[in-house]
C-alpha positions as CSV (number, residue, x, y, z in Angstrom):
1,M,113.4,168.2,227.7
2,E,111.9,171.8,227.0
3,K,108.2,171.9,227.6
4,A,105.8,172.1,224.6
5,T,104.4,175.7,226.0
6,S,107.5,177.0,225.6
7,R,107.7,175.6,221.7
8,I,104.9,176.9,220.6
9,R,105.2,179.4,217.4
10,Y,102.1,181.1,216.2
11,F,101.2,182.7,212.8
12,K,98.4,184.9,212.9
13,N,96.0,184.9,209.5
14,E,94.3,188.3,208.8
15,N,90.6,187.2,208.8
16,G,91.5,183.8,209.4
17,P,92.5,181.3,212.1
18,V,95.8,181.5,214.3
19,I,97.9,178.5,213.3
20,G,99.8,177.1,216.5
21,V,102.6,174.9,216.1
22,T,105.5,173.0,218.0
23,V,106.9,170.5,215.5
24,K,105.7,170.8,212.0
25,P,106.4,173.6,209.4
26,V,104.1,176.1,208.3
27,I,102.9,176.6,204.5
28,E,102.8,180.3,203.4
29,Q,100.4,180.9,200.2
30,D,98.3,183.3,198.7
31,G,99.3,185.9,202.0
32,L,98.0,183.2,204.4
33,Y,99.7,180.5,206.8
34,F,98.7,177.1,206.9
35,K,99.9,174.0,208.8
36,D,101.8,171.6,206.9
37,L,100.4,168.4,208.7
38,N,102.1,165.7,207.1
39,G,105.3,168.0,206.0
40,D,105.4,167.4,202.3
41,G,104.9,170.8,201.4
42,K,101.8,171.1,199.7
43,L,98.3,172.8,200.4
44,N,96.2,169.7,200.6
45,I,92.5,169.7,201.0
46,Y,92.7,168.9,204.8
47,K,95.6,171.6,205.2
48,D,93.5,174.4,203.9
49,W,91.2,175.9,206.4
50,R,89.2,177.7,203.5
51,N,87.6,174.5,202.8
52,T,85.0,173.1,204.7
53,P,85.3,170.8,208.0
54,K,83.4,167.8,206.1
55,E,85.7,168.3,203.0
56,R,88.9,168.3,205.0
57,A,87.4,165.5,207.2
58,K,86.6,163.4,204.1
59,A,90.2,164.0,202.2
60,L,92.3,163.2,205.3
61,A,90.1,159.9,206.3
62,V,91.4,158.4,203.0
63,E,94.9,159.4,203.4
64,L,95.3,158.2,207.1
65,S,96.7,154.6,207.3
66,P,94.7,152.0,208.7
67,E,96.7,151.9,211.8
68,E,95.9,155.9,212.3
69,K,92.5,155.2,212.1
70,F,92.3,152.4,214.6
71,G,93.4,154.9,217.0
72,L,90.9,157.2,216.2
73,L,88.2,154.5,216.8
74,F,88.8,154.3,220.9
75,L,89.4,156.5,223.9
76,N,89.8,155.7,227.5
77,S,91.0,157.2,231.1
78,W,94.2,158.6,231.0
79,K,96.4,160.2,233.9
80,M,99.2,163.1,234.1
81,G,102.4,162.6,235.2
82,L,101.9,165.2,237.7
83,F,100.0,162.6,239.9
84,Q,102.4,159.8,239.4
85,E,103.9,158.9,242.4
86,D,106.8,157.0,241.1
87,K,108.5,159.7,239.2
88,T,110.9,157.2,237.3
89,K,107.7,156.7,235.3
90,V,107.3,160.1,233.9
91,D,109.0,161.7,230.8
92,S,111.7,164.4,231.3
93,T,109.2,167.1,231.4
94,G,107.1,165.5,234.5
95,L,104.0,166.0,232.5
96,L,103.4,162.8,230.8
97,D,102.7,159.6,232.8
98,E,104.6,156.7,231.1
99,E,104.0,153.7,233.4
100,I,103.1,150.3,231.7
101,I,100.3,148.2,233.3
102,E,100.0,144.9,232.3
103,K,96.6,144.2,233.4
104,D,94.4,147.6,233.7
105,E,91.4,147.2,235.2
106,S,88.4,149.4,235.7
107,I,84.9,148.9,236.1
108,F,84.4,148.9,232.3
109,N,87.3,147.1,231.1
110,V,90.5,144.8,231.7
111,E,93.6,145.5,228.9
112,K,97.1,146.2,229.2
113,S,98.0,150.0,229.0
114,Y,101.0,151.3,227.8
115,G,103.1,154.7,228.4
116,T,101.5,158.2,227.1
117,T,104.3,158.5,224.5
118,Y,103.6,155.0,223.1
119,T,100.1,155.4,223.2
120,V,99.9,158.6,221.2
121,K,102.5,157.8,219.0
122,E,102.6,154.0,218.0
123,M,98.8,153.3,218.9
124,G,97.5,156.3,217.2
125,I,95.3,157.6,220.2
126,R,93.8,161.0,219.5
127,H,91.2,161.1,222.4
128,L,91.8,160.4,226.0
129,I,89.2,160.9,228.7
130,F,90.8,162.9,231.6
131,R,89.3,162.4,235.1
132,Q,92.0,164.1,237.6
133,N,91.5,167.8,239.0
134,P,94.6,169.6,238.6
135,K,95.2,173.5,238.5
136,P,94.0,174.9,235.2
137,E,97.6,176.2,234.2
138,D,98.9,172.4,234.7
139,L,96.1,171.0,232.8
140,A,97.0,173.3,229.9
141,D,100.5,172.6,230.2
142,W,99.7,168.8,229.8
143,I,97.2,169.0,226.8
144,N,100.1,171.2,225.2
145,Q,102.5,168.4,225.7
146,L,100.0,165.7,224.5
147,N,99.7,167.8,221.4
148,L,103.2,167.9,221.0
149,L,103.6,164.3,220.6
150,A,100.2,164.3,218.5
151,E,101.9,166.9,216.1
152,E,105.3,164.5,215.3
153,G,102.7,162.0,213.9
154,E,102.6,161.2,210.3
155,H,99.7,163.5,209.9
156,A,99.7,165.8,213.1
157,V,95.9,164.6,214.0
158,P,95.7,166.7,217.3
159,M,94.4,165.4,220.7
160,L,91.0,166.0,222.2
161,I,90.7,165.5,225.5
162,V,87.4,164.8,227.1
163,S,85.9,165.1,230.7
164,N,82.9,164.3,232.3
165,S,81.2,167.7,233.6
166,R,83.3,169.7,236.0
167,N,81.4,172.9,236.8
168,E,78.7,171.6,239.2
169,N,79.0,170.9,243.0
170,G,78.9,167.5,244.4
171,E,80.7,164.5,245.5
172,M,83.4,163.3,242.7
173,V,82.1,160.3,241.2
174,F,83.8,158.4,238.4
175,G,82.1,158.4,235.2
176,M,79.8,161.5,236.3
177,N,81.4,164.8,237.8
178,D,85.0,164.5,237.4
179,A,86.2,167.4,239.4
180,A,84.9,170.1,241.6
181,G,86.4,173.4,243.2
182,V,88.6,174.0,240.6
183,F,86.4,175.7,237.7
184,A,83.6,177.8,238.7
185,T,81.3,175.6,240.6
186,W,77.5,175.6,240.3
187,P,74.7,173.6,242.0
188,G,74.1,170.1,240.6
189,T,72.3,169.7,237.7
190,M,69.2,168.7,239.4
191,G,69.7,172.3,241.3
192,I,70.0,173.9,237.8
193,G,66.8,172.3,236.9
194,A,65.4,173.7,240.1
195,A,66.7,177.3,239.5
196,V,65.2,176.9,235.8
197,K,62.1,175.9,236.6
198,G,61.4,178.9,239.0
199,N,63.8,181.4,237.4
200,G,63.6,180.8,233.6
201,T,66.1,179.5,231.2
202,G,68.1,182.7,231.0
203,L,70.5,181.6,233.9
204,I,71.6,178.7,231.2
205,D,73.1,181.2,229.0
206,D,75.5,182.0,231.9
207,F,76.1,178.5,232.6
208,A,77.1,177.6,229.1
209,E,79.3,180.7,228.7
210,C,81.4,179.8,231.8
211,I,81.7,176.2,230.6
212,R,82.8,177.1,227.3
213,K,85.1,179.8,228.2
214,E,86.9,178.0,230.9
215,W,87.1,174.7,229.0
216,D,88.4,176.2,225.7
217,A,91.0,178.2,227.9
218,V,92.7,174.8,229.1
219,G,92.1,173.4,225.8
220,M,89.8,170.7,226.9
221,K,87.4,170.9,223.8
222,K,85.0,168.1,224.6
223,G,82.5,167.0,227.3
224,Y,80.7,164.1,228.0
225,M,77.7,166.2,229.3
226,Y,74.9,166.7,229.8
227,M,72.2,164.2,230.5
228,A,68.9,164.6,228.5
229,D,67.7,161.6,230.0
230,V,64.3,162.4,232.2
231,V,63.9,160.5,235.6
232,T,61.2,158.0,235.2
233,D,62.1,155.7,237.9
234,P,63.0,157.6,241.4
235,R,65.7,154.6,242.4
236,W,68.0,155.3,239.4
237,Q,71.5,156.0,240.7
238,R,72.3,158.2,238.1
239,T,68.9,160.3,238.9
240,Y,71.2,163.4,240.4
241,G,73.4,163.9,236.8
242,T,70.0,164.7,235.4
243,F,68.1,168.0,234.8
244,G,65.0,166.3,236.6
245,E,61.9,164.1,235.4
246,D,60.2,166.8,233.4
247,P,60.8,166.4,229.5
248,E,59.7,169.9,228.3
249,L,62.0,171.4,231.2
250,V,65.0,169.3,230.0
251,S,64.1,170.2,226.4
252,Q,64.1,173.9,227.2
253,I,67.6,173.5,229.0
254,M,69.3,171.9,225.9
255,D,67.8,174.4,223.5
256,R,70.2,177.0,225.1
257,L,72.9,174.7,226.8
258,I,74.2,172.8,223.8
259,P,74.7,176.2,221.7
260,G,75.9,178.0,224.5
261,I,78.6,175.5,225.2
262,Q,79.5,174.5,221.6
263,G,79.5,178.4,220.6
264,S,76.7,178.5,217.9
265,R,73.1,177.4,217.2
266,D,74.4,176.0,214.1
267,G,77.1,174.0,215.7
268,L,80.7,174.0,216.7
269,A,82.8,177.4,216.8
270,F,86.6,177.3,217.1
271,D,86.2,178.9,220.5
272,G,83.5,176.1,221.4
273,V,83.5,173.0,223.2
274,A,81.8,169.9,221.8
275,V,79.0,168.4,223.6
276,T,78.0,164.7,223.9
277,V,74.7,164.3,224.9
278,K,73.8,161.2,226.9
279,H,72.3,158.3,227.3
280,F,70.3,157.7,224.0
281,P,67.1,156.7,223.9
282,G,66.8,157.9,227.6
283,G,68.5,155.9,230.4
284,G,65.7,156.8,232.8
285,A,63.4,153.9,231.8
286,R,65.1,151.7,234.6
287,E,63.7,148.5,235.6
288,N,63.2,149.2,239.3
289,G,66.2,151.5,239.2
290,F,68.7,148.9,238.4
291,D,71.6,150.6,236.4
292,P,73.3,148.9,233.4
293,H,76.5,149.1,234.8
294,Y,75.8,145.9,236.5
295,V,73.9,142.8,234.9
296,Q,70.5,143.3,236.7
297,G,70.1,146.6,235.0
298,Q,70.8,145.7,231.5
299,W,67.2,145.9,230.4
300,N,65.0,149.5,229.4
301,V,61.7,148.7,230.0
302,Y,58.5,150.7,228.7
303,Q,55.6,149.4,230.6
304,T,53.1,152.0,229.1
305,E,52.4,152.5,225.3
306,N,54.5,154.9,223.5
307,S,56.4,156.1,226.7
308,L,59.5,156.4,224.7
309,R,58.2,159.0,222.3
310,K,56.3,161.1,224.7
311,Y,58.7,161.4,227.6
312,H,62.3,159.9,226.8
313,L,63.0,161.4,223.2
314,P,61.9,165.0,223.4
315,A,65.2,166.3,224.7
316,F,67.1,164.3,222.3
317,L,65.1,165.4,219.4
318,T,66.1,169.0,220.8
319,A,69.8,168.2,221.2
320,V,69.6,166.9,217.3
321,D,68.0,170.1,216.4
322,R,70.8,172.2,218.1
323,H,73.7,170.2,216.5
324,A,74.8,168.5,219.1
325,S,78.3,167.3,218.3
326,S,78.0,163.5,219.3
327,I,75.5,161.4,221.2
328,M,76.1,158.5,223.6
329,P,73.7,155.5,223.8
330,Y,73.3,153.6,226.8
331,Y,74.4,150.4,227.8
332,A,71.0,148.6,228.0
333,K,68.9,147.0,225.5
334,P,65.2,147.1,225.2
335,A,63.0,144.5,227.2
336,A,60.3,143.4,224.4
337,E,58.5,141.1,226.9
338,K,58.4,143.6,229.7
339,S,57.2,146.4,227.4
340,A,54.1,147.7,225.9
341,K,54.2,148.7,222.1
342,Q,56.3,151.5,221.5
343,Y,56.5,153.6,218.1
344,D,59.0,155.4,216.0
345,M,59.0,158.9,214.6
346,R,56.9,157.7,211.7
347,G,54.2,156.0,214.0
348,S,55.5,152.6,213.0
349,E,55.8,149.8,216.0
350,I,59.5,149.3,216.9
351,D,61.0,145.8,217.1
352,M,62.6,145.8,220.4
353,K,65.7,143.7,219.3
354,P,67.3,142.5,222.7
355,V,70.9,143.9,222.3
356,G,72.6,146.8,223.9
357,F,71.7,150.3,222.0
358,A,75.2,150.8,220.9
359,F,74.8,147.6,218.9
360,N,71.4,148.0,217.7
361,R,71.3,149.4,214.3
362,F,67.6,150.3,214.6
363,F,67.9,152.7,217.1
364,I,71.1,154.1,215.9
365,D,71.1,154.4,212.2
366,T,67.3,154.3,211.6
367,L,65.7,156.2,214.7
368,L,68.6,158.5,215.6
369,R,70.0,159.2,212.2
370,E,67.2,158.5,209.5
371,Q,64.1,159.6,211.4
372,M,65.4,162.1,213.9
373,G,68.0,163.8,211.5
374,F,71.0,163.4,213.6
375,E,74.5,164.4,211.7
376,G,77.2,164.3,214.4
377,Y,78.8,161.3,215.6
378,V,77.9,158.3,218.1
379,N,80.2,157.8,220.9
380,S,79.7,154.8,222.9
381,D,79.3,154.6,226.7
382,S,82.6,152.9,228.4
383,G,82.9,149.2,228.2
384,I,80.4,148.2,225.6
385,T,83.1,145.9,223.8
386,N,84.3,144.5,227.3
387,K,82.2,144.3,230.4
388,M,79.0,145.7,229.6
389,A,78.5,143.8,226.4
390,W,74.6,143.3,227.0
391,G,73.3,141.4,224.0
392,V,76.2,140.1,222.6
393,E,78.0,138.6,225.0
394,E,78.5,135.7,223.0
395,L,80.8,137.6,220.3
396,D,84.6,138.0,220.8
397,V,86.1,141.4,221.1
398,P,87.1,142.1,217.4
399,S,83.1,141.1,216.3
400,R,81.8,143.2,219.3
401,I,83.9,146.4,217.8
402,A,83.1,145.7,214.1
403,L,79.3,145.0,215.2
404,A,79.3,148.6,217.0
405,V,80.7,150.5,214.1
406,N,78.5,148.8,211.5
407,S,75.5,149.6,213.5
408,G,76.5,153.4,213.5
409,V,79.0,153.8,216.6
410,D,81.5,156.0,215.3
411,M,83.6,156.2,218.4
412,I,84.1,153.5,221.2
413,S,84.7,154.5,225.1
414,G,86.3,152.9,228.1
415,S,88.9,151.2,225.8
416,L,92.0,151.7,223.8
417,D,92.0,148.1,221.9
418,V,93.3,149.3,218.5
419,F,94.9,145.3,218.3
420,S,91.3,144.1,218.5
421,A,90.2,146.6,216.0
422,K,93.1,145.4,213.5
423,E,92.0,141.9,213.8
424,A,88.3,143.0,213.1
425,Y,89.9,144.8,209.8
426,E,92.0,142.0,208.8
427,R,89.2,139.5,208.9
428,W,87.3,141.8,206.5
429,K,90.6,141.7,204.3
430,N,91.3,138.2,204.3
431,G,87.7,136.7,204.1
432,Y,87.6,135.4,207.7
433,Y,84.2,134.2,207.4
434,T,83.5,134.2,203.4
435,V,86.9,132.6,202.6
436,Q,88.5,131.0,205.3
437,G,85.1,129.3,206.1
438,H,84.9,130.4,209.7
439,P,81.2,129.9,211.5
440,V,79.2,133.1,211.5
441,P,77.7,133.2,214.9
442,E,73.8,132.5,214.9
443,G,71.9,135.5,214.5
444,Y,74.5,137.7,212.6
445,T,76.0,138.1,209.1
446,A,79.7,138.1,208.2
447,E,79.3,141.7,207.1
448,Q,78.4,142.8,210.5
449,L,81.2,141.0,212.3
450,V,83.9,142.6,210.3
451,L,85.4,145.9,209.9
452,S,85.4,146.9,206.1
453,E,87.6,150.2,205.0
454,E,84.3,151.8,204.2
455,A,83.1,151.4,207.8
456,L,86.2,152.4,209.0
457,N,86.4,155.6,207.0
458,R,82.9,156.5,207.6
459,A,83.2,156.6,211.3
460,V,86.9,158.4,211.2
461,E,85.3,161.3,208.8
462,R,82.7,162.0,211.5
463,T,85.1,162.1,214.2
464,L,87.6,164.2,212.3
465,K,84.8,166.7,211.0
466,E,84.4,167.8,214.9
467,Q,88.4,168.3,215.3
468,F,88.5,170.6,212.3
469,E,85.4,172.2,213.3
470,L,86.7,173.0,216.7
471,G,89.9,174.6,214.9
472,L,92.4,172.0,216.7
473,F,94.2,171.2,213.4
474,E,95.1,174.9,213.4
475,N,96.0,175.6,216.9
476,P,95.5,172.9,219.7
477,Y,97.6,174.7,222.1
478,R,96.6,177.1,225.0
479,N,98.5,179.7,227.2
480,P,98.6,178.2,230.7
481,A,98.9,181.6,232.8
482,K,95.5,182.9,230.4
483,A,93.8,179.5,231.3
484,A,94.3,180.1,235.0
485,E,93.4,183.8,234.5
486,V,90.1,182.7,232.7
487,V,89.0,180.1,235.2
488,A,89.4,182.9,238.0
489,T,86.9,185.2,236.2
490,E,84.9,186.6,239.1
491,K,81.6,187.0,237.0
492,H,81.7,183.2,236.5
493,W,81.7,182.4,240.1
494,K,79.1,185.1,241.2
495,D,76.9,183.9,238.2
496,A,77.4,180.2,239.7
497,Y,76.8,181.2,243.7
498,R,73.5,183.0,242.0
499,A,72.2,179.9,240.6
500,H,73.0,178.2,244.1
501,L,70.9,180.7,245.6
502,Q,68.2,180.1,243.0
503,S,68.3,176.5,243.4
504,V,67.1,176.3,246.8
505,V,63.2,175.1,247.2
506,L,61.4,176.1,250.1
507,L,58.8,173.0,250.7
508,K,57.2,174.1,254.2
509,N,57.3,177.3,256.3
510,R,55.1,176.3,259.2
511,S,53.6,179.8,260.5
512,Q,55.9,181.7,258.3
513,I,58.9,181.2,260.6
514,L,61.3,181.9,257.9
515,P,63.0,184.1,257.1
516,L,65.1,184.3,259.8
517,D,66.0,188.0,259.8
518,P,68.2,189.5,262.4
519,G,65.4,190.6,264.5
520,K,64.2,187.0,264.9
521,M,67.7,185.8,266.0
522,K,68.3,188.6,268.4
523,G,69.4,186.9,271.7
524,K,68.4,183.3,270.0
525,R,70.4,180.3,270.9
526,V,71.0,178.1,267.7
527,Y,71.8,174.4,267.7
528,A,73.3,173.1,264.6
529,E,74.1,169.7,263.1
530,C,74.8,168.1,259.8
531,F,73.6,164.3,259.2
532,K,75.2,161.8,256.3
533,K,75.3,158.2,256.1
534,D,79.0,158.4,257.3
535,G,78.8,159.6,260.9
536,E,82.3,160.5,261.1
537,A,82.1,162.6,258.2
538,A,78.9,164.2,259.6
539,K,80.6,165.4,262.4
540,K,83.2,167.2,260.4
541,E,80.7,169.0,258.6
542,T,79.0,170.0,261.8
543,G,82.1,171.4,263.1
544,I,82.7,173.6,259.9
545,L,78.8,174.7,260.0
546,R,78.9,175.7,263.2
547,K,82.2,177.5,263.0
548,S,80.3,179.4,260.1
549,L,77.2,180.2,261.5
550,E,79.3,181.8,264.7
551,E,82.1,183.6,262.8
552,K,80.5,184.6,259.4
553,R,76.8,185.3,260.7
554,G,77.6,186.1,264.3
555,L,74.8,184.0,265.8
556,T,74.9,182.5,269.5
557,L,75.3,178.3,269.4
558,T,74.5,176.1,272.0
559,D,76.0,172.5,272.2
560,S,72.8,171.4,273.6
561,Y,69.5,171.2,271.5
562,E,67.4,170.9,274.8
563,N,67.9,174.5,275.2
564,A,67.9,175.8,271.8
565,D,65.3,178.2,270.3
566,Y,66.2,177.3,267.0
567,A,67.7,173.9,265.4
568,F,69.1,173.9,262.0
569,L,69.6,170.7,260.5
570,F,71.4,169.8,257.3
571,I,70.5,166.4,256.0
572,N,72.6,164.7,253.2
573,P,71.5,161.0,252.6
574,S,73.0,158.6,250.4
575,S,72.1,155.5,249.1
576,G,73.7,152.3,247.4
577,E,77.1,152.4,245.8
578,Y,77.5,153.8,242.5
579,F,78.4,151.3,239.7
580,N,77.6,148.3,242.0
581,A,74.3,146.5,242.4
582,T,72.8,146.7,245.9
583,K,71.3,143.6,248.0
584,G,67.9,144.9,247.1
585,Y,66.4,147.9,245.3
586,L,68.0,151.3,245.9
587,E,66.8,152.5,249.2
588,L,64.8,156.2,249.1
589,D,63.6,156.5,252.4
590,I,65.8,158.6,254.9
591,C,66.5,155.7,257.4
592,E,68.8,153.8,259.5
593,N,69.0,150.2,260.1
594,K,65.9,149.7,258.0
595,Q,65.2,146.0,257.2
596,V,64.1,145.6,253.3
597,P,63.8,142.7,251.2
598,D,67.0,141.4,249.1
599,V,66.5,140.9,245.3
600,D,67.1,137.7,243.7
601,D,69.1,137.0,240.5
602,A,65.9,137.8,238.4
603,G,65.6,141.4,240.1
604,C,62.5,140.1,242.1
605,P,62.0,140.4,245.7
606,A,63.3,137.9,247.7
607,D,62.2,136.3,250.9
608,T,65.4,137.2,253.0
609,C,65.9,140.4,254.2
610,H,69.0,143.1,255.1
611,E,69.4,146.3,256.7
612,E,69.5,149.7,254.9
613,T,70.9,153.0,256.1
614,T,70.8,156.1,254.3
615,L,71.5,158.5,257.2
616,S,73.3,157.9,260.3
617,G,71.5,159.1,263.2
618,A,68.0,159.5,261.6
619,D,66.1,158.6,264.4
620,K,67.8,161.8,266.0
621,I,66.0,164.2,263.8
622,R,62.6,163.3,265.8
623,E,64.5,163.6,269.1
624,I,65.6,166.9,268.3
625,Y,62.6,168.1,267.2
626,E,60.4,167.0,270.2
627,A,63.1,168.5,272.6
628,V,63.6,171.8,270.8
629,H,59.6,172.2,270.6
630,K,59.4,171.2,274.4
631,N,61.6,174.4,275.1
632,G,59.3,176.5,272.6
633,G,61.8,176.4,269.9
634,K,61.6,175.7,266.2
635,V,63.4,173.4,263.8
636,I,64.5,174.4,260.5
637,S,65.7,171.4,258.1
638,S,67.4,171.4,254.8
639,V,67.8,167.9,252.7
640,N,70.1,167.5,249.8
641,F,68.2,165.9,247.1
642,T,70.6,163.4,245.0
643,L,67.9,161.3,244.5
644,A,64.0,161.8,244.8
645,W,63.9,161.0,248.6
646,M,61.0,160.0,250.9
647,V,60.9,162.7,253.6
648,G,58.3,161.0,256.0
649,N,61.0,160.8,258.4
650,V,61.8,164.3,258.1
651,E,59.1,166.8,257.4
652,P,56.8,166.1,260.1
653,Y,59.7,166.9,262.4
654,A,60.4,170.5,260.6
655,D,58.9,173.5,260.9
656,A,60.5,174.8,257.8
657,L,61.9,172.4,255.2
658,L,63.8,173.5,252.3
659,A,65.6,171.3,249.4
660,G,69.0,171.7,247.9
661,F,70.5,170.1,244.9
662,D,74.3,169.8,245.9
663,T,73.7,173.5,246.7
664,Y,76.1,175.5,248.9
665,T,75.2,175.3,252.7
666,D,76.3,179.2,252.4
667,A,73.3,179.5,250.0
668,V,70.8,177.6,251.8
669,L,71.7,179.9,254.5
670,D,71.4,182.8,252.9
671,V,67.7,181.9,251.7
672,M,67.1,180.7,255.7
673,M,67.9,184.2,256.7
674,G,66.2,186.2,254.1
675,K,69.1,187.2,252.1
676,F,67.6,185.8,249.3
677,E,64.0,185.0,248.4
678,P,63.6,181.2,247.8
679,T,62.5,180.7,244.0
680,G,63.8,177.0,243.3
681,R,60.9,175.0,242.0
682,M,61.0,171.0,242.5
683,P,62.4,169.5,239.6
684,V,61.4,165.8,240.7
685,T,58.3,164.6,242.4
686,L,59.2,162.8,245.7
687,P,57.3,159.5,246.4
688,K,55.1,159.4,249.3
689,D,56.3,156.5,250.7
690,D,57.3,152.6,250.1
691,S,53.7,151.8,249.1
692,V,54.3,153.6,246.0
693,I,57.6,152.3,244.4
694,T,56.4,148.6,245.8
695,V,57.6,145.7,243.5
696,N,55.4,142.4,243.3
697,K,56.9,138.9,243.2
698,S,57.1,139.2,239.4
699,G,59.2,142.2,239.7
700,V,56.5,144.6,238.4
701,C,56.4,147.9,240.1
702,V,52.9,149.4,241.1
703,S,54.2,152.8,239.5
704,P,55.7,152.4,236.1
705,N,59.3,152.5,235.7
706,D,59.0,154.6,232.3
707,V,56.6,157.4,233.4
708,P,58.0,160.4,235.4
709,G,56.5,161.0,238.8
710,Y,54.2,164.0,237.7
711,D,52.2,161.7,235.4
712,K,52.4,158.3,237.4
713,D,49.1,158.7,239.2
714,R,47.4,158.1,235.4
715,F,48.8,154.4,236.0
716,M,48.1,153.8,239.7
717,P,45.5,151.8,241.1
718,D,42.4,154.0,242.0
719,S,42.3,152.2,245.6
720,M,45.6,154.0,246.5
721,K,44.1,157.5,245.2
722,D,43.2,160.1,247.7
723,E,40.3,162.8,247.1
724,N,42.4,164.7,245.0
725,G,43.0,161.5,242.6
726,K,46.8,161.8,243.8
727,A,48.5,158.6,245.0
728,Y,52.2,159.0,243.9
729,A,53.6,162.4,245.7
730,Y,54.4,163.0,249.2
731,R,51.9,165.1,250.8
732,D,52.8,167.2,253.9
733,E,50.7,168.0,257.0
734,V,49.1,171.3,255.3
735,G,48.2,169.3,252.3
736,N,50.9,170.7,249.7
737,Y,52.2,167.9,247.3
738,Y,55.9,167.5,246.9
739,E,55.6,167.2,243.3
740,L,57.5,168.6,240.0
741,G,57.3,172.7,240.3
742,F,56.2,172.9,243.5
743,G,57.9,175.5,245.8
744,L,56.7,178.2,248.1
745,R,57.9,181.7,248.6
746,Y,58.2,184.1,251.7
């Protein structure tokens, strides 16, 4: 079979969009070209690109069949045929995965999955989440092939391929950053926060332009990015996907990032990429760090009065003002019993109904839409109708789908269950509760639990509008060779590396040891070692580091730290396992084999203990320091902050200490060696030690879970505060506090 890429025909409108087709005919009228989406030869409202996206979406939503509409309600992860090991399960082009999996289970859901062709053509699915990491030209080819399938449909509704972020460095983690190293690679988002904190928001324009051009070039037109959440409990595993703890900083970033990616300050442009801001109304208010991907983390806790409005909503307000195309609510539900009074945008106290935010009509329709003015669509997080249906567990799946849509959700992620959506729709048509007399579950109304035509059309209109705004109905196709060329743009990679340099924070510089200019290093012996939680992985990285120092930087290395003049230590801790509960609270200490309390089913400290290791060989840091100092040498350490690590086992044993945030090692070395002045500033406050995040027997933390680190001292006991009125932040040997905005220069 011929690939879609070779079948594309283009029709250029003067002062209008290019029309790209593979299957459908083209209408010529008034000297212009229009794609004949349903093949009837008539220039309907939704085919005419001179009409507004809203007008076109409304007209098309009415014309679509219920089955086509069900397909537009869902999206889930999908795979390319290129990565299918069994080549009997791909289509004739080799691009499409056609495997049928009877029980396809993920952390979010369990359901049967069908081959690509059936999923697109028979189930009507038009949105897919892509998590693999191919070459740009292969990605463009695959998306083109999907769009050919879609164009063969009754109304040629195009495909919209979605991804989590792909332009940051770091470990590839399902559901966070789906790829690394193919697109221009910037530091982690906390690193971008550190760079902006020290250098201003101008670099965000380059970051956004890079994303927009690269993603548009391959035809991937929607991103689950970025997080407007502020970190208020340091034990939240998703800290590293945020821009830090400062609501003002996150708002400033959103102000430039969203228009830059979407292509306009007024919303989406044809060459833009739709942004899905997450996780409304702020995922940082975690109860002692527990994540709502598992049962202990199902609550958002607001221990201090009005913290929701003060800390968590400002960045979302900016996202709304900058016309973010969609917003994603978090899984969690508000905890009234554990919270102080919270107020809406009109100053009224919020009734904290204990159902997940995607099912919480007040938070979605009242707070987000009516009071904050959001005009885009709401895209749920993955798994709300299956494994993470917090607060509505008693409902069956069709009722959960209906309740979500009736509460204001327009698209459900992590599922392709069009069959349950059809059941919810049939229940509306046949009067499942009102006529047939089925009992309505307690606490609900019959109208909430069925999917009406009106609710279905409303959701579909909102999501179709995005596709019209992006120009996908006119031309969803891309040139694979051009995609590879754009992703290889030298400026993007240079801008990204500059941001890596700008993200480095200098925390400590005893006796101005840094920078290590060539004069200081002449004739000196250097010991270098990398530390990670995985000791074997650390050994491999150490080998790479040593080779780089010797071959690229011309340093003289020694295998023995006992005779080293300088020791370079690169420290990369790791804690917990993403998407899974830990035995206790997430460990922030840089430690090995530390005894810590277990946590019981209620989330409170238990009487039993277990061991935690965040860094293999952590005790060796002190040993190296003592041996090097005995030899008259110095130790320079760099810590990679994916969480707000407690550095009490590192800082006292470093003459100079730097912070990176999934920052390239070469960039840290360039700062150390004086090739670049350190300009980064801390995007988070580092906790002093275990005492400032201790949890009592009732499960209440001494530092409130809903307040950022920079403001926690306002709520800490006076008995814990020092002579400067500070209790929370780590203080080093010279009296500097490692808090939000801190950073030294040479």
